[in-house]
N, C-alpha and C positions, 0 to 999 in steps of 0.2 A: 449798548455799545455803539453809539452813533456819533461820538465826538472824535473828529479826525485829529490825530496828533502829528502825523507826518503826511505830507502830500508831495508826490514826485510827478513832475510834469515834463514830458518830452526830453528825457535825460539821455544825453550822448556822452560817451567817453572813448577817446582815441588814445592809443599809445603809438605815436608815430603814425604810420600808415594803417596800423591795425585798429579796426573799429570794434570795440568790445561790447559797448552798450549802444543800442540803435533805436533810441526813441522810447524809453520806458516811461509808462504812466502807472502810478500806483498810489492808493490811499491806504494808510494804516490807522486803525482806530484805537483809541485809548483802551487799554486792558485786554487787547486781543493777542493771541499767539499766532504768528504767521510763519510757516515753514517754506523755505525756498529749495526746490529740488531741481535736478537737471544734470546733464553730463558735464564732465570736466571741460572748462573752456567756454561754457555757455554764458558766463558773465555774472554768476551768482555772487562770488566773493567781491568782485569789483563793485557791484551794486551796493553791497553792504559797506564797503570801505568809502564809497561816496557819501553814504548817509551820515557818517560822522567825520567826514572831510579828511580822512587819511589819504584819499585821492580826490582831487578837484575835478568836477565834471568838465568836459569840453564845452558843453552847452546844455541848456535846460535849467530847471529850477527845482529846488528841494525846500519845502516849507516845513519848519518844525514849530508847532504852535503858532502858525501864521507868520513866522519870521523866515524870510528867504535867506537860508544859511549860505547859499552860493554867493550872495552879495559880498563884495570884498570888504565892506564896512562892518560885517557881522563879526562878533567876537568869537573866534574859533575855539579858544580855550573854554569859554562858557558853554558852547554847544557840546564839546566833548565831555564836560562834567554832567550834562543832562542826558547824553546818549552814550552809555557805557559799552565797552566791547570786550568780549572774551575770545581769544585767538586759539587756533588749533595747536599752535606751538607754545602756548602758555604765556610767553613773554614776561616771565618773572625776572626779578633782579637776583641773580644767583649768588651775588656777593652779600646778600642780606638774608636774615632769617625770615621765617613766615610772618611774624608779627610786624616787622619793619616793612615788609612788602605791602602790608595792608594799611600802614599808617603814613608812609612818606608822602603820598599824594594828598591825603587829608590835611597834613601839616603845611605842605608847600602851596597847594592850590586853594584849599578851602579855609586855610589859616586857623585850623583848629589847634588847641593846645595838645601837647603830647599826651597828657593824661586823658583828655576827651577822646582823642583819636584812638588810643589803645583800648579804651572801654568799648568804643564802637566796633573796632576790629575784633576784639574778643567775642563780642556778641555774635557777629556774623561767622567767625571761625567755629564757634560752638554750633551754629545752625548747620554748617556743612560738615560737622563731625570731626573737626581738627583742633579742638581746644587743647588737647594733650600734646600738640605739635607746634605750639606758638613760638618756641625758641629753637625749633629744629633748623638745621642747615637746609636751605631749599634744595640744594643739589642732591641731598640724600633721600628726597621724597620719590614715591612712585609717580608714574604719569597721572594716574587718577587723583592722587593727592595734590599734585601740582595744579591740575585743572580746577580742583575744588578751592584751592587758595586763590586762583585767578578769579573765580566767581565771587568769592568773599571780598576780594579787593575791589571788584566792580561795584558790589553792593555798598561798600563803605562810602562811596561817593554820592549815594542817594540819587541814582539816575532815574529818569522818567521812562527810559527805554533801555533795554539791554540787547545788543546784537551778539549773536553767537556764530562764529565762522568755523564750521566743521568741528565742533567742540570735542568730538570723540575720535577723530580720524587718526590722531597720533597715539591712541591708547591701545594697550593690549586688550583682547576681547573680554577678559575677566574684569577689566576696570571700567568698561563702558557703562554697565548698569548703574554704578554708584553715581556717576556724573549725570546720567539721564534722570535719576531719581531727584537730584538736587534741582534740576531744571523744572521738573514737574512740581516741586514744592513752590517754586517762584510763580508758576501759573496759578496755584491755589491762593496766592497772596494778591492776585489781580494785576500783576505786573505786565507791561507791554513788552513782548519778546518777539524778535525776528531771528529765525534760526536757519542758517544754511546747513543742510545735513544730507548724508547718504543713508541715514537710518530710517528706512521707509516705515517700518512698524511703529517706531517712535513718532514720526511725523504724523502718521494716521491717528495715533492715540492722543497726542497733545494739542494738535492744531485746531484753531477755529477756521482758518483758511489755509490753503496750500497753493503755492505758485510753482508752475513748471516753466523753467526758462530754457530756451534753445536759441543758439546763434544770436545772442545779445538782445533778445526780446522776450517779453512774457508771452509764451505761446498759449498758456491756459491758466486760468485761476478759478478757484471755486472752493466750496466748503469741502472738508476732508472726504465725506461720503461721495460727493459728486466726482471729485477728481480721481480718487482711488478706485471707486467701484463702477463709475460710469463716465470715464473720460471721453471727451468729445473729439479731441484732435488726434489725428493719426500718429503724430510725433510723440504725444503723451502716452498713447497705447503701447507704442513700440518701446519707449523708455521703461515703462513699468513692467512690460513683459520680460525685458532683459533682467531686471532686478528680481522678479519673482522666480525666474528660471535659473538664477545663479546658485 
């Protein structure tokens, strides 16, 4: 695991006078799982949204396979095909059924035929346990089912990296496990995953490395044992103590 797939250099992001990211440097390696933890407002989700250009950085560089994606000449749509994203609020098309949610981007963006797109979608929907729901009205699904559709939809685009922004925060507690199990299965396939999460036990189980963000910077980074069992920074210790004592 020594091939860098994403390199982030001196990344800043301002919203007006609010400075959310303050000089972030980070390398992501092909096939690794990185979890990003930290308090609300620490910059975690903004960092994720910059990686696939849902937010444009104020300054700095993001290299994806050695291409500077912040460069205005970069094909943004191509980057978003390569770097998929799963949102905490699902972001499904509720006027479409499950199958159509998973085929529309394949047909419009990847120019696949409807037959090919449906076959690919059915394959991934089977993997996430929803093959019996392909014609279901999206609005009728549970939160856990909606998030599994969102994961299948992302996989249909054959991304090289998948970003997860708090994938379980909108779910009822009994639904969390089924979504986390799907993410674990992606790790077993060797996919590159970057996960913003408040699920500390899950982050400790699945991650190759864990990043703790605070006040718009990476305050600490290490492998999961280092960061959870022997954190070096006082801010990390205090954050983890709050979660353990909840």
